[in-house]
Rosetta silent file (secondary structure, phi, psi, omega in degrees, C-alpha in Angstrom):
SEQUENCE: XXXXXXXXXXXXXXXXXXXXXXXXXXXXXXXXXXXXXXXXXXXXXXXXXXXXXXXXXXXXXXXXXXXXXXXXXXXXXXXXXXXXXXXXXXXXXXXXXXXXXXXXXXXXXXXXXXXXXXXXXXXXXXXXXXXXXXXXXXXXXXXXXXXXXXXXXXXXXXXXXXXXXXXXXXXXXXXXXXXXXXXXXXXXXXXXXXXXXXXXXXXXXXXXXXXXXXXXXXXXXXXXXXXXXXXXXXXXXXXXXXXXXXXXXXXXXXXXX
SCORE:     score description
SCORE:     0.000 S_00000001
   1 L     0.000  128.572 -179.768  110.698  135.405  101.295 S_00000001
   2 L   -70.363  152.657  173.407  108.308  132.435  101.419 S_00000001
   3 E  -100.053  135.776 -178.179  109.168  129.258  103.276 S_00000001
   4 E  -115.512  131.959  177.909  108.582  126.045  101.329 S_00000001
   5 E  -115.186  128.378  174.578  107.709  122.704  102.905 S_00000001
   6 E  -120.580  129.721  176.803  107.881  119.459  100.903 S_00000001
   7 E  -102.536  119.797 -179.441  106.627  116.164  102.337 S_00000001
   8 E   -95.169   -5.895 -176.890  108.420  113.133  100.910 S_00000001
   9 E   117.902  154.217 -177.801  106.539  110.612  103.038 S_00000001
  10 L    51.874 -127.256 -179.735  106.689  109.288  106.602 S_00000001
  11 L  -102.099   13.678 -175.659  108.665  111.838  108.676 S_00000001
  12 E   -91.823  116.934  178.750  110.859  113.018  105.796 S_00000001
  13 E  -135.520  153.961  166.836  110.380  116.663  104.822 S_00000001
  14 E  -109.372  127.963  174.394  112.430  119.392  103.212 S_00000001
  15 E  -111.935  116.282  177.717  112.125  122.832  104.787 S_00000001
  16 E  -105.201  114.421 -175.983  113.528  125.600  102.588 S_00000001
  17 E  -144.405  131.947  176.840  114.025  128.805  104.539 S_00000001
  18 L    55.471   42.270  179.214  116.466  131.679  103.986 S_00000001
  19 L    60.146   27.015  179.127  118.039  129.908  100.994 S_00000001
  20 E  -127.441  134.668 -178.279  118.927  126.945  103.221 S_00000001
  21 E  -102.561  123.347  179.134  117.599  123.390  102.812 S_00000001
  22 E  -114.695  129.171 -178.374  116.801  121.392  105.941 S_00000001
  23 E  -114.392  130.491 -177.438  115.950  117.687  105.633 S_00000001
  24 E  -105.123  136.271  174.365  114.136  115.853  108.418 S_00000001
  25 L    35.326   66.185 -174.504  114.562  112.150  109.308 S_00000001
  26 L   -61.093  126.433  177.271  115.699  111.055  105.818 S_00000001
  27 L  -142.057  106.326 -170.738  114.139  107.741  104.747 S_00000001
  28 L  -113.548    6.893 -171.661  114.551  106.918  101.061 S_00000001
  29 L   -92.065  157.424  173.580  114.069  103.152  100.967 S_00000001
  30 L   -83.901  -23.338 -173.015  111.231  101.032   99.575 S_00000001
  31 E  -139.583  137.804  176.969  111.596   98.431  102.305 S_00000001
  32 E  -144.896  105.611 -177.837  112.533   98.541  105.980 S_00000001
  33 L    52.840 -119.095 -177.881  112.341   95.286  107.976 S_00000001
  34 L   -87.636    5.618 -175.847  108.638   94.301  107.977 S_00000001
  35 E  -102.751  144.661  175.055  107.560   97.592  106.387 S_00000001
  36 E  -128.088  143.118  176.079  106.957   98.314  102.720 S_00000001
  37 E   -76.180  118.314 -176.126  106.425  101.658  101.048 S_00000001
  38 L  -110.412  -14.608  177.904  102.839  101.543   99.782 S_00000001
  39 L  -134.242  136.746  177.475  102.196  105.160   98.858 S_00000001
  40 L    76.715  136.843  175.622  104.356  107.572   96.920 S_00000001
  41 L   -68.828  154.030  173.774  107.517  106.767   95.014 S_00000001
  42 L   -55.411  145.263 -177.525  110.787  106.896   96.981 S_00000001
  43 L   -55.392  138.769 -179.600  112.087  110.469   97.090 S_00000001
  44 L   -72.565  168.798 -179.037  114.110  111.409   93.982 S_00000001
  45 H   -54.318  -29.270  178.900  117.793  112.368   94.154 S_00000001
  46 H   -61.812  -28.146  179.490  116.851  116.040   94.477 S_00000001
  47 H   -70.861  -20.544 -179.670  115.365  115.177   97.875 S_00000001
  48 H   -75.845  -11.876 -174.549  118.768  113.980   99.048 S_00000001
  49 L   -83.483  124.424 -179.509  120.155  117.501   98.680 S_00000001
  50 L  -156.644  153.468  170.538  120.348  119.425  101.927 S_00000001
  51 L   -83.738  -33.123  178.561  122.536  121.850  103.818 S_00000001
  52 E  -148.806  140.693  174.744  121.646  120.134  107.083 S_00000001
  53 E  -115.676  142.717 -178.357  119.751  116.971  107.993 S_00000001
  54 E  -114.547  132.490  173.903  117.998  116.468  111.334 S_00000001
  55 L  -114.158  125.291 -174.117  117.503  113.114  113.055 S_00000001
  56 L   -83.180  -37.168  179.842  114.882  113.090  115.783 S_00000001
  57 L  -163.054  179.250 -165.640  115.628  109.724  117.431 S_00000001
  58 L   -88.890   -6.738  179.631  117.329  106.391  116.922 S_00000001
  59 L   -57.963  145.408 -168.648  114.480  104.188  115.639 S_00000001
  60 L   -65.955  -19.912  176.932  115.409  102.761  112.246 S_00000001
  61 L   -85.691    0.353  176.478  112.568  104.510  110.395 S_00000001
  62 L  -121.313  -34.627  172.032  113.960  107.857  111.576 S_00000001
  63 L  -115.077   91.665 -176.511  117.695  107.163  111.702 S_00000001
  64 L  -110.105  103.997 -171.911  118.217  105.084  108.547 S_00000001
  65 H   -58.088  -45.291  178.810  121.930  104.756  107.898 S_00000001
  66 H   -59.285  -36.334  177.339  121.700  103.803  104.165 S_00000001
  67 H   -68.007  -42.681  177.569  119.544  106.879  103.511 S_00000001
  68 H   -62.356  -30.833  179.184  121.937  109.121  105.401 S_00000001
  69 L   -65.169  -18.386  179.243  124.735  107.635  103.312 S_00000001
  70 L   -82.673  -10.234 -179.998  123.168  109.196  100.206 S_00000001
  71 L   -69.038  148.368 -174.933  123.644  112.723  101.507 S_00000001
  72 L   -67.383  149.891  175.437  126.328  114.738   99.766 S_00000001
  73 L   -53.491  136.802  178.686  129.814  115.063  101.287 S_00000001
  74 L    91.142   -8.805  177.986  129.970  117.923  103.746 S_00000001
  75 L   -62.161  135.387  177.131  126.280  117.839  104.643 S_00000001
  76 E   -82.023  141.195 -177.149  125.777  118.704  108.291 S_00000001
  77 E  -133.327  120.400  176.830  123.898  116.113  110.323 S_00000001
  78 E  -101.289  127.036 -178.586  122.392  116.731  113.765 S_00000001
  79 E  -131.216  155.770  176.583  121.697  113.608  115.817 S_00000001
  80 E   -60.395  147.953 -178.975  120.644  113.028  119.438 S_00000001
  81 L   -57.208  131.631 -179.300  123.478  112.909  121.916 S_00000001
  82 L    93.707   -5.103 -176.071  124.925  109.422  122.132 S_00000001
  83 H   -60.922  -45.068 -179.336  123.713  108.314  118.699 S_00000001
  84 H   -62.137  -29.662  177.283  127.159  107.394  117.248 S_00000001
  85 H   -71.680  -37.510 -176.243  127.817  105.158  120.248 S_00000001
  86 H   -81.570  -29.217 -175.375  124.444  103.427  119.887 S_00000001
  87 L  -122.404   99.258 -174.043  124.423  103.136  116.076 S_00000001
  88 H   -60.990  -32.831 -178.411  127.761  101.950  114.757 S_00000001
  89 H   -58.845  -26.784  178.285  126.818  102.665  111.153 S_00000001
  90 H   -61.918  -32.766 -176.302  126.884  106.390  111.894 S_00000001
  91 H   -68.859  -19.910  179.775  130.628  106.184  112.501 S_00000001
  92 L   -84.289  -10.134 -177.639  131.163  105.034  108.924 S_00000001
  93 L   -85.732   61.412 -174.765  129.517  108.165  107.497 S_00000001
  94 L   -71.775  -11.284  178.771  132.780  110.067  107.499 S_00000001
  95 L   -81.627   -7.889 -179.959  131.675  112.201  104.550 S_00000001
  96 L  -103.349  154.484  176.962  129.107  113.938  106.786 S_00000001
  97 E   -98.135   93.078 -172.194  129.680  116.601  109.431 S_00000001
  98 E   -91.484  134.942  176.488  127.943  114.953  112.380 S_00000001
  99 E  -132.870  131.388  176.916  127.100  116.837  115.550 S_00000001
 100 E   -87.440  137.729 -177.917  125.420  115.396  118.635 S_00000001
 101 E  -135.331  159.839  174.803  122.793  117.598  120.289 S_00000001
 102 L  -132.449  166.554 -178.955  120.478  117.571  123.278 S_00000001
 103 L   -55.918  133.511 -178.484  117.351  119.535  124.136 S_00000001
 104 L   100.296  -19.424  178.327  118.164  123.203  124.546 S_00000001
 105 L   -69.823  142.827  175.631  121.128  123.228  122.173 S_00000001
 106 E  -123.939  133.835 -178.012  121.100  125.876  119.440 S_00000001
 107 E  -125.314  130.513  177.873  123.112  125.562  116.240 S_00000001
 108 E   -95.375  123.436  178.289  123.649  128.337  113.728 S_00000001
 109 E  -131.996  113.176 -174.455  123.711  127.173  110.097 S_00000001
 110 L    53.538 -125.118 -178.869  123.888  129.889  107.433 S_00000001
 111 L   -97.092   16.407  179.366  121.000  132.250  108.242 S_00000001
 112 E  -108.817  149.020  165.931  119.106  129.673  110.313 S_00000001
 113 E  -113.788  125.527  179.306  119.096  128.894  114.004 S_00000001
 114 E  -111.844  122.808 -177.086  118.155  125.295  114.773 S_00000001
 115 E  -115.487  127.103  176.180  117.085  124.542  118.329 S_00000001
 116 E   -81.905  135.244 -178.835  116.676  121.023  119.690 S_00000001
 117 E  -128.090  158.709 -177.212  113.593  120.583  121.880 S_00000001
 118 E   -68.223  154.891  169.973  112.350  117.652  123.997 S_00000001
 119 L  -134.705  151.465  177.067  110.077  114.902  122.708 S_00000001
 120 L  -100.866   94.045 -175.373  108.192  112.263  124.656 S_00000001
 121 L  -165.005  152.359  178.695  109.247  109.059  122.919 S_00000001
 122 L   -69.279  120.846 -174.732  111.492  106.051  123.503 S_00000001
 123 L   -93.722    3.375 -178.441  114.937  107.097  122.304 S_00000001
 124 L   -74.985  154.171  177.357  116.604  103.662  122.216 S_00000001
 125 L   -68.431  -42.466  179.756  117.721  102.104  118.935 S_00000001
 126 L  -120.141  160.476 -178.239  116.107   98.775  119.806 S_00000001
 127 L   -54.570  -32.024  179.996  113.233   98.004  122.175 S_00000001
 128 L  -125.055   32.532 -177.240  115.702   96.672  124.730 S_00000001
 129 L   -67.185  148.692 -177.711  118.871   98.380  123.561 S_00000001
 130 L   -77.289  -21.837 -175.376  121.538   99.178  126.173 S_00000001
 131 L  -105.172  128.289 -178.605  122.227  102.697  124.897 S_00000001
 132 L  -113.876  132.252  173.168  119.646  105.419  125.351 S_00000001
 133 L  -123.104  152.194 -179.385  119.633  108.739  123.542 S_00000001
 134 L   -69.867  139.202  168.063  117.056  111.480  123.970 S_00000001
 135 L   -78.772  139.999 -173.089  114.252  111.710  121.444 S_00000001
 136 E  -130.451  157.881  158.516  114.119  115.238  120.082 S_00000001
 137 E  -114.087  176.020  179.636  112.115  117.671  118.042 S_00000001
 138 E  -139.930  143.603  169.708  113.617  120.699  116.318 S_00000001
 139 E  -111.368  120.234  179.466  112.624  124.313  115.760 S_00000001
 140 E  -100.553  116.953 -175.512  114.090  125.773  112.558 S_00000001
 141 E  -118.120  120.503  174.528  114.145  129.575  112.727 S_00000001
 142 L  -145.281 -112.034  171.847  114.868  131.815  109.771 S_00000001
 143 L   -65.180  -31.038  176.658  112.230  133.807  107.932 S_00000001
 144 L  -133.738  172.863  173.609  109.762  131.690  109.934 S_00000001
 145 E  -111.738  118.137 -176.240  109.885  129.312  112.878 S_00000001
 146 E  -116.864  125.173  179.940  109.077  125.733  111.854 S_00000001
 147 E   -99.404  119.162  171.055  108.608  122.981  114.433 S_00000001
 148 E  -103.660  114.356 -170.670  109.454  119.436  113.370 S_00000001
 149 L   -80.855  -15.207 -174.673  108.095  117.181  116.114 S_00000001
 150 L    67.856 -118.691  173.739  109.859  113.963  115.067 S_00000001
 151 L  -132.191  122.930 -174.081  107.935  111.305  116.957 S_00000001
 152 L  -156.169  156.265  166.844  106.388  112.345  120.249 S_00000001
 153 L   -91.490  176.198  176.256  103.483  112.023  122.582 S_00000001
 154 L   -82.335  127.275  179.106  101.516  114.947  123.950 S_00000001
 155 L  -133.102  156.499 -167.999  103.212  116.355  127.056 S_00000001
 156 L   -58.199  -40.398 -173.649  102.321  119.115  129.453 S_00000001
 157 L   -93.394   16.641 -174.045  105.228  121.445  128.690 S_00000001
 158 H   -56.364  -51.727 -176.538  105.086  121.059  124.897 S_00000001
 159 H   -63.302  -38.653  179.534  104.053  124.639  124.114 S_00000001
 160 H   -66.548  -43.665 -177.130  106.569  126.069  126.596 S_00000001
 161 H   -70.035  -38.585 -178.229  109.465  123.945  125.299 S_00000001
 162 H   -77.035  -41.073 -177.559  108.702  124.566  121.624 S_00000001
 163 L    81.114 -178.562 -179.214  107.831  128.234  121.969 S_00000001
 164 L   -67.510  133.350  178.755  105.958  130.319  119.392 S_00000001
 165 L  -138.619  155.798  175.394  106.105  128.909  115.858 S_00000001
 166 L   -90.635  -32.549 -175.124  104.478  129.681  112.533 S_00000001
 167 E  -132.196  139.604  176.855  104.452  126.108  111.170 S_00000001
 168 E  -125.476  124.447  173.902  104.143  122.706  112.857 S_00000001
 169 E  -100.503  104.696 -168.705  105.039  119.406  111.169 S_00000001
 170 E  -115.589  134.246  171.975  103.200  116.907  113.353 S_00000001
 171 E   -69.800  138.976 -177.126  103.059  113.088  113.279 S_00000001
 172 L  -128.960    1.129 -177.254   99.462  111.892  113.106 S_00000001
 173 L  -156.442 -171.453 -178.946   99.686  108.114  112.631 S_00000001
 174 L  -160.165 -134.879 -173.962  101.772  104.970  112.868 S_00000001
 175 L  -100.372    4.604 -179.186  101.619  101.283  111.976 S_00000001
 176 L  -173.848 -176.081 -173.304   98.050  100.587  113.038 S_00000001
 177 L   -75.203  -20.327 -174.646   94.874  102.034  114.544 S_00000001
 178 L  -121.028  113.591 -178.669   96.041  102.048  118.170 S_00000001
 179 L  -103.413  138.004 -179.714   99.175  103.944  119.113 S_00000001
 180 L   -80.887 -167.380  178.188  100.719  103.603  122.542 S_00000001
 181 L   -61.732  152.841  178.896  102.287  106.204  124.775 S_00000001
 182 L    82.132   17.008  178.539  104.862  108.454  123.192 S_00000001
 183 L  -135.951  155.538  169.211  102.935  108.900  119.946 S_00000001
 184 L  -107.084  124.155  165.285  100.482  111.360  118.452 S_00000001
 185 L   -95.146 -173.745 -175.387   97.457  110.016  116.658 S_00000001
 186 H   -59.697  -41.029 -178.453   95.130  112.369  114.796 S_00000001
 187 H   -67.816  -46.292 -179.779   93.237  113.346  117.950 S_00000001
 188 H   -69.172  -32.203  176.559   96.283  113.985  120.108 S_00000001
 189 H   -65.706  -36.940  176.469   97.958  115.849  117.259 S_00000001
 190 H   -66.036  -36.251  175.017   94.929  118.154  117.063 S_00000001
 191 H   -64.828  -42.150  177.373   95.270  118.766  120.804 S_00000001
 192 H   -60.091  -39.936 -179.853   98.948  119.570  120.304 S_00000001
 193 H   -61.563  -41.187  179.224   97.988  121.998  117.557 S_00000001
 194 H   -63.536  -34.876  179.307   95.616  123.817  119.905 S_00000001
 195 H   -74.690  -40.463 -174.931   98.438  124.204  122.441 S_00000001
 196 H   -77.369  -33.869  177.402  101.094  125.291  119.949 S_00000001
 197 L    53.209   51.933  174.314   98.806  127.681  118.023 S_00000001
 198 L   -78.227  178.963  173.578  100.885  128.014  114.831 S_00000001
 199 L   -83.423  -35.355 -175.591   99.569  129.637  111.655 S_00000001
 200 E  -134.551  156.743  175.444   99.979  126.483  109.564 S_00000001
 201 E  -142.304  146.683  175.874  100.292  122.752  110.107 S_00000001
 202 E  -127.872  117.755  176.659  101.376  119.827  107.934 S_00000001
 203 E   -76.917  137.439  179.930  100.477  116.274  109.024 S_00000001
 204 E  -135.702 -178.356  175.016  103.262  113.703  108.546 S_00000001
 205 L    61.174   52.141  174.184  104.161  110.161  109.654 S_00000001
 206 L  -161.973  154.884  167.430  101.182  108.332  108.163 S_00000001
 207 L    65.284   18.475 -179.639  100.119  106.504  105.026 S_00000001
 208 L  -112.337  -58.610 -178.651  103.571  105.760  103.602 S_00000001
 209 E  -109.106  134.264  178.296  104.938  102.518  105.064 S_00000001
 210 E  -126.689  149.411  171.438  102.741   99.599  106.082 S_00000001
 211 E   -61.768  148.224 -179.873  103.535   96.218  107.641 S_00000001
 212 L   -54.941  132.195  177.473  103.533   93.372  105.132 S_00000001
 213 L    88.633  -18.428 -175.834  100.020   92.122  104.471 S_00000001
 214 H   -75.338  -15.974  178.522   98.259   95.016  106.160 S_00000001
 215 H   -68.901  -15.816  177.784   97.388   96.698  102.852 S_00000001
 216 H   -95.533   -4.313 -176.150   94.798   93.951  102.399 S_00000001
 217 L  -124.409  109.434  176.558   93.324   94.424  105.879 S_00000001
 218 L    49.150   55.280 -175.977   91.493   97.655  106.717 S_00000001
 219 L   -63.204  -20.608 -178.883   93.798   99.847  104.604 S_00000001
 220 H   -61.491  -23.310 -179.011   91.767  102.953  105.455 S_00000001
 221 H   -66.459  -21.012  176.767   93.451  102.936  108.873 S_00000001
 222 H   -92.565  -30.342  178.483   96.671  103.984  107.158 S_00000001
 223 H   -77.978  -35.590 -164.216   95.060  106.486  104.793 S_00000001
 224 H   -70.877  -29.920 -171.565   92.665  108.091  107.266 S_00000001
 225 H   -55.217  -37.194  179.954   94.879  109.845  109.863 S_00000001
 226 H   -63.344  -46.465  178.325   95.640  112.850  107.653 S_00000001
 227 H   -65.699  -40.459  179.969   91.978  113.498  106.897 S_00000001
 228 H   -64.734  -41.010  176.765   90.996  112.823  110.507 S_00000001
 229 H   -61.604  -44.209  179.672   93.609  115.274  111.765 S_00000001
 230 H   -59.794  -42.099 -179.835   92.375  117.923  109.345 S_00000001
 231 H   -66.365  -46.278 -177.646   88.799  117.422  110.555 S_00000001
 232 H   -70.662  -34.481  178.145   89.683  117.503  114.255 S_00000001
 233 H   -64.001  -36.065  178.807   92.042  120.457  113.825 S_00000001
 234 H   -62.441  -27.241  179.380   89.208  122.481  112.299 S_00000001
 235 H   -87.330  -45.334 -173.493   87.303  121.941  115.551 S_00000001
 236 H   -85.118  -30.432 -177.245   90.093  122.255  118.128 S_00000001
 237 L  -139.340   65.454 -172.682   92.284  124.879  116.416 S_00000001
 238 L   -63.817  -17.788 -179.618   90.125  126.614  113.793 S_00000001
 239 L   -80.461   -8.059 -177.987   92.597  129.502  113.443 S_00000001
 240 L   -96.166  132.139  175.101   95.272  127.113  112.074 S_00000001
 241 E   -89.556  121.670  179.308   95.407  126.343  108.341 S_00000001
 242 E   -96.576  127.898  174.780   96.166  122.661  107.729 S_00000001
 243 L  -108.290  102.729  178.735   97.987  121.739  104.515 S_00000001
 244 L   -90.602  103.100 -173.033   97.485  118.011  103.913 S_00000001
 245 L   -90.851  150.923  167.074  100.114  117.251  101.292 S_00000001
 246 L   -84.279  167.267 -179.473  100.455  114.280   98.991 S_00000001
 247 L   -61.483  126.408 -179.114  103.773  112.470   98.748 S_00000001
 248 L    84.818   -1.171 -179.833  106.267  114.747   97.021 S_00000001
 249 L   -86.364  155.159 -178.053  103.964  117.774   97.202 S_00000001
 250 E  -126.351  159.071  171.255  105.048  121.188   98.453 S_00000001
 251 E  -135.997  136.849  176.929  103.438  124.246   99.955 S_00000001
 252 E  -103.706  127.756 -174.417  104.856  127.769   99.925 S_00000001
 253 E  -113.706  117.622 -178.780  104.010  129.817  103.002 S_00000001
 254 L   -82.120  114.021 -177.116  104.206  133.588  102.737 S_00000001
 255 L   -96.109  126.238  179.416  105.663  134.876  105.978 S_00000001
 256 L   -67.405  143.386  178.202  104.871  138.464  106.909 S_00000001
 257 L   -66.186    0.000    0.000  107.954  140.602  107.623 S_00000001
């Protein structure tokens, strides 16, 4: 059975595997603080449908309470340990089945096993917030093993912690040309790809939301990371097929038995 990946923009993807829908870091809004959605329409209601949603860390563009509120009653939601204490709005989402997880935890949902893995990223809700939760990635294992990196830097034990995977959903950009520690730009994402050695990769976390006014100043810096990642991946990990999707586009990956 093929696995289907749909990129809705930013870090929001649907992974359909073993007749189960997994939604990553749901973000359905046109506006978030100083950010505006500049590419791709907001995901349609069909994108809100999931059996389980995964939240990688507490930053508002990854844990967006109004977007999570659109999920159907009974949807399972995995969040980093400590998230409900740090983000009060999560406690109001009583229609969701929320579970806190930490790296190493494995959760069985239908025919999938979802494993939380470490990420190198600031896990606080605010830059100086008092409550810290771990930033996470997730490996979704069913017909295939799909790694959703969330937001992370390149770290030494990445391949060991993630393990063998067929597909990697990797962040390749951010809010400007220079990303600090705890992030992957196109070059570092290509290095991560060489370490992980999946069969396929999908670049995410670029070209969707821009700071106000930045669309008039060097806009190519927001468009370019996907193309740059594809180019660098061809050099560093030529055995990996990169699928650079447009907003709302899907790819079906035929997994060998």
